[in-house]
Residue frames relative to the residue before (quaternion, step in Angstrom):
aa qw qx qy qz dx dy dz
X 1.0000 0.0000 0.0000 0.0000 0.00 0.00 0.00
X 0.1630 -0.7860 0.5845 0.1184 3.48 -0.86 0.78
X 0.3638 -0.7240 0.5485 0.2064 3.49 -1.15 0.84
X 0.2350 -0.7782 0.5641 0.1446 3.42 -0.96 0.92
X 0.1762 -0.7792 0.5910 0.1125 3.62 -0.84 0.80
X 0.3539 -0.7188 0.5729 0.1728 3.45 -1.16 0.78
X 0.1516 -0.7842 0.5970 0.0751 3.60 -0.75 0.91
X 0.5377 -0.6170 0.4521 0.3546 3.53 -1.01 0.64
X 0.5774 -0.6230 0.4138 0.3274 3.46 -1.08 0.73
X 0.6244 0.5605 -0.3769 0.3923 3.64 0.96 -0.56
X 0.5976 0.5630 -0.3824 0.4239 3.63 1.16 -0.45
X 0.6645 0.4838 -0.3264 0.4668 3.58 1.20 -0.36
X 0.6098 -0.6158 0.3118 0.3895 3.49 1.34 0.07
X 0.6024 0.5253 -0.3503 0.4882 3.51 1.33 -0.10
X 0.4993 -0.6497 0.4703 0.3277 3.58 -1.00 0.78
X 0.4718 -0.6620 0.5424 0.2118 3.45 -1.25 0.83
X 0.4105 -0.7145 0.4997 0.2670 3.66 -0.52 1.04
X 0.6141 0.5579 -0.3613 0.4255 3.62 0.98 -0.68
X 0.6225 0.5191 -0.3258 0.4866 3.68 1.03 -0.80
X 0.6660 0.4954 -0.3265 0.4521 3.54 0.88 -0.83
X 0.6169 0.5495 -0.3185 0.4648 3.59 1.09 -0.79
X 0.6363 0.5183 -0.3077 0.4815 3.53 0.98 -1.02
X 0.6995 0.4696 -0.2955 0.4505 3.65 0.69 -1.03
X 0.6485 0.5212 -0.3148 0.4568 3.60 1.01 -0.73
X 0.6497 0.4954 -0.3246 0.4766 3.61 1.01 -0.70
X 0.6263 0.5388 -0.3334 0.4542 3.55 1.09 -0.76
X 0.6462 0.5220 -0.3026 0.4673 3.56 1.03 -0.87
X 0.6319 0.5262 -0.3222 0.4691 3.56 1.00 -0.89
X 0.6423 0.5294 -0.3309 0.4446 3.59 0.89 -0.89
X 0.6523 0.5536 -0.2790 0.4361 3.46 0.97 -1.04
X 0.7070 0.4514 -0.2267 0.4950 3.52 0.83 -1.11
X 0.5811 0.5585 -0.3502 0.4772 3.62 1.03 -0.51
X 0.6742 0.4771 -0.2731 0.4932 3.56 0.85 -1.10
X 0.6469 0.4989 -0.3431 0.4637 3.63 0.90 -0.87
X 0.6801 0.4936 -0.3226 0.4356 3.64 0.80 -0.82
X 0.6328 0.5140 -0.3221 0.4813 3.51 1.13 -0.61
X 0.6042 0.5263 -0.3323 0.4976 3.55 1.04 -0.69
X 0.6872 0.4666 -0.3004 0.4688 3.66 0.74 -0.90
X 0.6684 0.4725 -0.3416 0.4618 3.60 0.85 -0.77
X 0.6271 0.5449 -0.3473 0.4350 3.51 0.99 -0.64
X 0.6509 0.5083 -0.2702 0.4949 3.54 1.08 -0.86
X 0.6807 0.4835 -0.2963 0.4637 3.49 0.95 -0.72
X 0.6334 0.5171 -0.3149 0.4820 3.55 1.09 -0.70
X 0.7401 0.4116 -0.2513 0.4688 3.55 0.99 -0.60
X 0.6082 0.5565 -0.3430 0.4503 3.53 1.28 -0.39
X 0.6027 0.6230 -0.3384 0.3662 3.53 0.94 -0.78
X 0.6936 0.4396 -0.2908 0.4910 3.61 0.70 -0.93
X 0.6419 0.5140 -0.3621 0.4390 3.67 1.01 -0.67
X 0.6273 0.4864 -0.3469 0.4995 3.58 1.04 -0.75
X 0.6412 0.4951 -0.3601 0.4627 3.76 0.78 -0.70
X 0.6573 0.5253 -0.3160 0.4383 3.64 0.90 -0.85
X 0.6229 0.5369 -0.3279 0.4650 3.55 1.11 -0.78
X 0.6431 0.5354 -0.2899 0.4645 3.47 1.07 -0.78
X 0.6459 0.5084 -0.2939 0.4878 3.54 1.00 -0.82
X 0.6895 0.4666 -0.3106 0.4586 3.60 0.88 -0.82
X 0.6166 0.5611 -0.3235 0.4475 3.53 1.04 -0.90
X 0.7203 0.4107 -0.2909 0.4773 3.55 0.83 -0.81
X 0.6322 0.5606 -0.3302 0.4207 3.60 0.97 -0.75
X 0.7790 0.3476 -0.0999 0.5122 3.50 0.91 -1.12
X 0.3486 -0.7702 0.4577 0.2753 3.60 1.32 -0.12
X 0.4287 0.6840 -0.4306 0.4037 3.53 1.08 1.01
X 0.5446 -0.5885 0.4459 0.3978 3.59 -1.11 0.29
X 0.6711 -0.5362 0.3194 0.4001 3.56 -1.32 0.25
X 0.5734 0.5573 -0.3893 0.4572 3.61 1.11 -0.56
X 0.6553 0.5197 -0.2940 0.4628 3.61 0.86 -1.02
X 0.6462 0.5038 -0.3131 0.4802 3.63 1.03 -0.86
X 0.6228 0.5031 -0.3480 0.4878 3.69 0.97 -0.67
X 0.6088 0.5481 -0.3337 0.4665 3.64 0.91 -0.83
X 0.6729 0.5161 -0.3003 0.4367 3.50 0.78 -1.04
X 0.6448 0.5320 -0.2570 0.4850 3.44 1.00 -1.13
X 0.7240 0.4309 -0.2705 0.4658 3.56 0.64 -0.91
X 0.6111 0.5157 -0.3577 0.4824 3.68 0.97 -0.65
X 0.6391 0.5089 -0.3346 0.4696 3.58 0.79 -0.90
X 0.6790 0.4824 -0.3149 0.4550 3.71 0.76 -0.85
X 0.6785 0.4927 -0.3142 0.4452 3.60 0.91 -0.89
X 0.6767 0.5009 -0.2912 0.4544 3.57 0.98 -0.91
X 0.7556 0.3675 -0.2013 0.5035 3.56 1.08 -0.66
X 0.3395 -0.7753 0.4597 0.2688 3.57 1.29 -0.06
X 0.4391 0.6187 -0.5023 0.4148 3.49 0.79 1.25
X 0.5316 -0.6059 0.4780 0.3491 3.51 -1.34 0.50
X 0.5729 -0.6354 0.4225 0.2992 3.39 -1.20 0.92
X 0.5922 0.5906 -0.3317 0.4365 3.56 1.15 -0.70
X 0.6716 0.4916 -0.2727 0.4825 3.57 1.03 -0.95
X 0.6399 0.4918 -0.3193 0.4967 3.59 0.94 -0.68
X 0.6530 0.4971 -0.3031 0.4843 3.58 0.82 -1.02
X 0.6785 0.4818 -0.3202 0.4528 3.69 0.74 -0.79
X 0.6237 0.5048 -0.3399 0.4906 3.63 1.01 -0.64
X 0.6708 0.4887 -0.3335 0.4472 3.62 0.88 -0.78
X 0.6627 0.5064 -0.2974 0.4647 3.54 1.00 -0.74
X 0.7154 0.4325 -0.2531 0.4869 3.63 0.88 -0.92
X 0.7996 0.0592 -0.0316 0.5968 3.66 0.93 -0.65
X 0.1377 -0.8736 0.4581 0.0894 3.54 0.39 1.20
X 0.6254 0.5391 -0.3309 0.4569 3.58 1.13 -0.78
X 0.6883 0.4592 -0.3037 0.4725 3.66 0.92 -0.93
X 0.6498 0.5414 -0.3295 0.4196 3.53 0.91 -0.85
X 0.6555 0.5576 -0.3119 0.4025 3.50 0.92 -0.91
X 0.6496 0.5297 -0.2904 0.4616 3.59 1.12 -0.73
X 0.6921 0.4528 -0.2841 0.4850 3.55 1.11 -0.66
X 0.6960 0.5025 -0.2997 0.4164 3.60 1.03 -0.61
X 0.3064 0.7132 -0.5586 0.2921 3.46 -0.23 1.41
X 0.1368 -0.8257 0.5372 0.1047 3.59 -0.77 0.69
C-alpha cells in the first residue's frame, strides 16, 4: 500500500482560490468599516454645518466666527458639539436663547 500525501496548491506555483477568498473577505470588511465611518462623519457633520449657518445669520458673523461661538459654548458647558448643533437645527428659536458664551 502506498500512502498519498496532499500538498498545498501554492507549492505548485498556482494561487489557492481559498487564499483569494480570504483576502477578498478581508478587503470587504475593511471597506465596509470605512464606509460606516464615513457615513457616521457625514451624518454628524451636516447638523454642525447647518448650525454654523444659523448662527452666522442670526448674529451677522462669518462662518468661522459662528463655529468658534459653537465650539466655545460646547467647551464651556461640557456638551458635544453635535448635540448642540442638532438642537439648533431642530429648534432654532430655543437653541438660540441657550447659546451664549
